C-alpha positions in Angstrom: 0.8 59.5 78.7 -1.4 62.8 77.2 -0.6 65.6 79.0 -3.8 68.2 80.2 -3.1 71.7 81.6 -5.6 72.6 84.1 -6.4 76.4 84.0 -9.2 76.9 87.5 -8.6 79.8 90.1 -11.2 78.0 92.4 -8.6 75.6 94.3 -11.1 72.8 95.4 -12.4 72.3 91.7 -8.8 72.5 90.5 -7.6 69.9 93.0 -10.9 67.5 92.4 -10.6 67.7 88.2 -6.8 67.1 88.5 -7.0 64.4 90.8 -9.9 62.6 88.4 -7.9 63.2 85.5 -4.8 61.4 87.0 -6.7 58.5 88.1 -7.9 58.3 84.5 -4.6 57.6 83.5 -3.5 61.7 82.5 -0.3 63.9 83.1 -1.5 67.0 84.7 -0.2 70.5 84.7 -2.5 73.3 87.0 -2.4 76.6 87.3 -4.4 79.1 89.4 -5.2 82.0 86.4 -4.9 82.5 82.6 -1.5 83.9 83.0 0.2 81.3 84.8 -1.7 78.5 82.4 -0.2 80.1 79.1 3.5 80.4 80.9 2.8 76.6 81.9 1.6 76.0 78.5 4.9 77.4 76.8 7.3 75.4 79.0 5.4 72.3 78.5 3.5 71.6 75.6 0.1 70.2 76.8 -2.1 67.8 74.6 -5.0 68.9 75.7 -6.2 72.7 78.0 -9.3 72.7 80.4 -9.9 76.1 81.1 -12.3 78.4 83.1 -13.6 81.6 82.2 -14.2 83.7 84.9 -10.3 83.9 86.1 -8.8 87.1 88.2 -5.6 88.4 86.0 -6.1 86.5 82.4 -9.8 85.1 81.9 -10.5 82.1 79.4 -10.8 83.9 76.8 -7.9 85.8 76.9 -5.8 82.6 77.3 -7.5 81.1 74.3 -6.6 84.3 72.4 -3.0 84.1 73.1 -3.3 80.0 72.2 -4.3 81.4 69.0 -1.7 83.4 68.2 1.4 81.5 69.2 2.5 79.2 67.0 3.6 77.1 69.4 0.3 76.3 70.6 -2.0 76.8 67.8 -4.0 73.9 67.3 -4.1 72.9 71.0 -8.0 71.4 71.9 -9.2 73.6 74.2 -12.3 72.8 76.6 -13.8 75.7 78.3 -14.9 75.7 82.4 -17.9 77.9 83.2 -20.6 78.0 85.6 -22.4 80.8 83.4 -25.0 79.4 81.0 -25.7 82.1 78.9 -26.2 81.9 75.2 -23.5 84.5 74.7 -20.9 83.2 76.6 -21.4 79.9 74.7 -21.6 81.8 71.5 -18.1 83.7 72.1 -16.0 80.6 73.0 -17.0 78.8 70.0 -16.1 81.5 67.8 -13.0 82.1 69.4 -12.0 78.7 68.7 -12.9 76.3 71.6 -13.2 72.8 70.8 -15.9 72.2 73.5 -17.6 73.2 76.7 -18.5 72.0 80.5 -20.5 73.6 82.3 -20.1 73.9 86.4 -20.9 71.8 88.2 -20.0 68.6 85.5 -19.9 64.7 86.3 -16.5 62.4 86.3 -17.9 61.1 83.4 -18.8 64.0 81.6 -15.5 65.5 82.0 -13.3 62.0 81.0 -15.6 61.6 77.9 -15.3 65.2 76.6 -11.3 65.0 77.4 -11.3 61.7 75.7 -13.5 62.8 72.4 -11.4 65.7 72.2 -8.0 64.1 72.4 -9.0 60.9 69.8 -10.7 63.9 67.3 -7.3 65.8 67.4 -5.6 62.2 66.7 -7.6 61.5 63.7 -7.2 64.9 62.4 -3.3 64.9 62.0 -1.4 63.9 59.1 0.5 60.7 59.4 4.2 61.2 60.2 6.4 62.0 56.9 8.4 58.7 56.3 12.2 59.7 56.3 14.5 58.4 53.8 18.2 57.0 53.9 20.4 58.8 51.4 21.3 55.5 49.7 20.1 53.8 46.5 17.9 52.2 48.8 16.3 55.4 49.6 16.1 56.7 46.6 13.7 53.9 45.8 11.8 54.3 48.4 11.3 57.8 47.9 9.9 57.0 44.4 8.1 54.3 44.9 6.2 56.4 47.8 5.6 59.1 45.5 3.7 57.2 42.9 2.2 54.8 45.5 0.4 57.7 46.8 -0.4 58.7 43.3 1.4 62.2 43.3 3.2 60.9 40.1 2.0 60.1 37.0 3.0 57.3 35.2 5.8 58.3 33.3 7.6 56.0 30.8 10.4 57.8 30.9 10.9 57.4 34.7 11.9 54.1 34.8 14.5 54.2 32.1 16.5 57.2 33.1 16.4 55.3 36.4 18.4 53.2 34.9 22.4 53.0 36.2 25.0 54.9 33.9 28.9 53.4 34.3 31.2 56.2 33.7 34.6 56.1 33.1 37.1 58.0 35.3 38.0 61.7 34.3 34.5 61.5 32.5 32.8 65.3 31.7 29.2 64.7 33.2 28.5 68.4 32.3 29.9 71.6 31.7 29.7 75.1 33.0 26.8 76.8 31.1 25.3 73.6 30.3 21.5 73.5 30.2 20.4 71.7 33.8 18.2 68.5 32.5 18.6 66.1 35.6 19.6 65.5 39.0 22.0 62.6 39.7 22.4 60.6 42.4 25.9 59.0 43.0 25.8 55.1 43.5 29.7 54.3 43.3 32.4 56.3 42.8 33.6 59.8 43.1 32.8 63.1 41.1 33.6 66.5 41.5 32.4 70.0 40.2 34.3 73.0 39.7 34.3 76.2 38.7 37.0 78.2 36.7 38.5 81.2 37.3 39.3 84.3 34.8 42.5 83.3 35.4 41.6 79.4 34.3 42.2 78.9 37.9 40.1 75.8 39.1 38.6 75.5 42.0 36.6 72.6 43.4 33.1 73.2 44.5 32.0 69.8 46.2 33.4 66.4 46.4 30.2 63.8 46.2 30.5 60.3 47.0 27.8 56.9 47.0 24.6 58.5 48.4 25.4 61.6 47.3 22.7 63.9 45.1 24.4 66.8 42.6 23.3 68.6 39.9 20.0 70.3 41.9 21.0 74.2 42.8 20.4 74.9 38.9 17.2 72.7 38.9 15.8 75.1 41.9 16.8 78.2 40.2 15.7 77.2 36.9 19.3 78.7 35.9 22.5 76.7 33.9 24.8 74.7 35.7 26.9 77.1 37.6 29.7 74.7 37.4 31.6 71.6 36.1 31.1 67.9 36.8 33.2 65.3 36.6 34.4 61.7 37.7 37.6 61.5 39.5 37.0 57.4 38.9 35.1 54.7 37.7 31.6 55.9 38.9 28.0 54.6 38.9 25.2 57.7 38.4 21.2 57.5 38.3 19.3 60.1 36.8 16.3 61.5 37.4 14.6 64.1 34.5 14.6 67.9 35.6 10.2 67.3 34.8 10.1 64.1 37.4 12.0 66.0 40.1 9.9 69.1 39.5 6.6 66.8 39.8 8.1 65.4 43.0 8.9 68.5 44.6 5.4 70.2 43.7 2.6 67.5 43.7 3.8 65.9 47.0 4.7 68.6 49.9 5.7 65.9 52.4 7.6 64.0 49.9 9.1 67.1 48.4 10.0 68.0 52.2 11.9 65.0 52.3 14.1 65.6 49.2 15.0 68.6 49.7 15.7 67.4 53.2 18.2 64.8 51.4 19.7 67.5 48.9 20.4 70.5 51.6 23.0 68.4 53.8 25.8 69.9 52.2 24.7 73.9 52.5 26.2 74.7 56.1 29.6 72.4 55.0 29.9 75.1 51.8 29.3 78.2 54.1 31.9 76.3 56.6 34.6 76.3 53.4 34.1 79.6 52.3 34.7 81.0 55.8 37.7 78.9 56.1 38.9 80.3 52.5 38.4 83.7 53.7 39.8 83.9 57.4 41.9 80.7 57.9 45.5 80.3 57.3 46.4 78.0 54.7 47.9 75.5 57.3 44.3 75.1 58.9 42.7 75.0 55.8 44.6 71.7 54.8 44.5 70.8 58.3 40.2 70.6 58.1 39.8 69.7 54.6 42.4 66.6 55.7 40.0 65.7 58.7 36.7 66.6 56.8 37.8 63.7 53.7 39.0 61.2 56.6 35.2 61.5 58.1 34.0 61.3 54.7 36.1 58.1 54.3 35.5 56.7 57.4 31.7 56.6 56.9 32.1 55.2 53.5 33.9 52.3 54.9 33.8 52.1 58.4 35.2 48.2 58.1 38.1 49.6 55.8 41.3 51.0 56.8 40.5 54.7 55.9 42.7 57.0 52.7 42.0 60.3 51.4 42.8 59.0 48.0 42.7 62.5 45.6 45.3 64.3 44.0 47.4 66.7 45.0 46.3 68.8 42.4 42.8 67.9 43.2 43.1 68.6 46.9 44.9 72.0 45.8 41.8 73.3 43.9 39.6 71.9 47.1 41.4 74.3 49.1 42.4 77.3 47.2 45.6 77.0 47.1 48.4 75.9 44.2 49.7 72.2 44.7 53.5 73.6 45.5 52.3 75.4 48.5 49.9 72.2 49.3 52.8 69.7 49.0 54.8 71.7 51.9 52.1 71.8 54.1 51.8 68.2 53.5 55.1 67.9 54.4 55.1 69.9 57.7 52.3 67.3 58.5 54.1 64.7 57.5 57.5 65.6 60.0 55.0 66.4 63.3 53.5 62.3 62.8 49.9 63.6 61.7 49.8 62.1 58.8 51.4 59.4 56.4 52.1 60.5 53.0 52.3 57.7 49.6 52.9 59.2 46.0 48.9 59.0 45.5 47.6 58.5 49.3 47.3 60.0 52.6 46.7 58.4 55.7 45.5 60.6 58.8 47.3 58.9 61.8 45.9 61.3 64.7 42.7 63.3 64.1 43.0 64.5 67.3 46.3 66.1 66.8 45.1 67.8 63.8 41.8 69.8 65.4 44.3 70.5 68.6 47.0 72.1 67.1 47.6 75.4 67.6 47.3 77.2 63.9 
């Protein structure tokens, strides 16, 4: 149901007009002056405004000016009501951006036709909603297909070839820190870690990526070399998008590009939280938080399977930013209090809530 805001200081006209609009199937909000009308619009954004010009406190011109200056209200269809018919009044209202102008007294057909016409015109001018793409292989296919179908991608022979799957064995280097960034990577199956090496030669894991994840995009956006290295943790299947195609996807189709950036930006908050954890939290809490995060990732990736964290102690220590010996000590403590179960290679979180509620 469309919402119409009626701003009119004359009580009888306001009540009769509101009743007429409600009988026509609209939801009507009313205000007795311009100031109240603006407050009403900010509280509930209307689909259309009908506003008298000559009112106390704030006149109709002032209301329209505020609408034009406010990001939340700008662009709402606006119809002026007035008993004055002087040409300068008509010109002033239209110069301010009014969509229509009704002179009192008006009949019901004139009002309803004006409202229906403005709403229909506004609907036609709105761009269709951008499609939502899932961060999966099928979502990637749909995204690229739509970009080509809308004419926003040139027919590039390399696109089809470079979208084929690439099977990489365990511990395969995908790129090294300092390498030129030439493509975007999409994980179809398997797992990948990205790492940085300190001046002392210590490895720190900057990210873990599984099916449905993109990586290697930051240097493409910054036009720099890779800031880290990427290595497969197990047999992995990747799909490549060349840098030139990635650039075209973002620049030639803003809506599709916005969707792609949304897919890529999902890890920003997670990385910020990791940095805060490393700076301010105890080692015990960092280990517990990492276990919970990995447990949730496994549960999401394989909801029907029993979630196991399959990550070497060395890799987990590098992810947390500690020594493997210190990690093993904390894991032993967590096993003793019943929070987790350990095997030689895997970790199973038995009581996630116990990890969350523990006093660290």
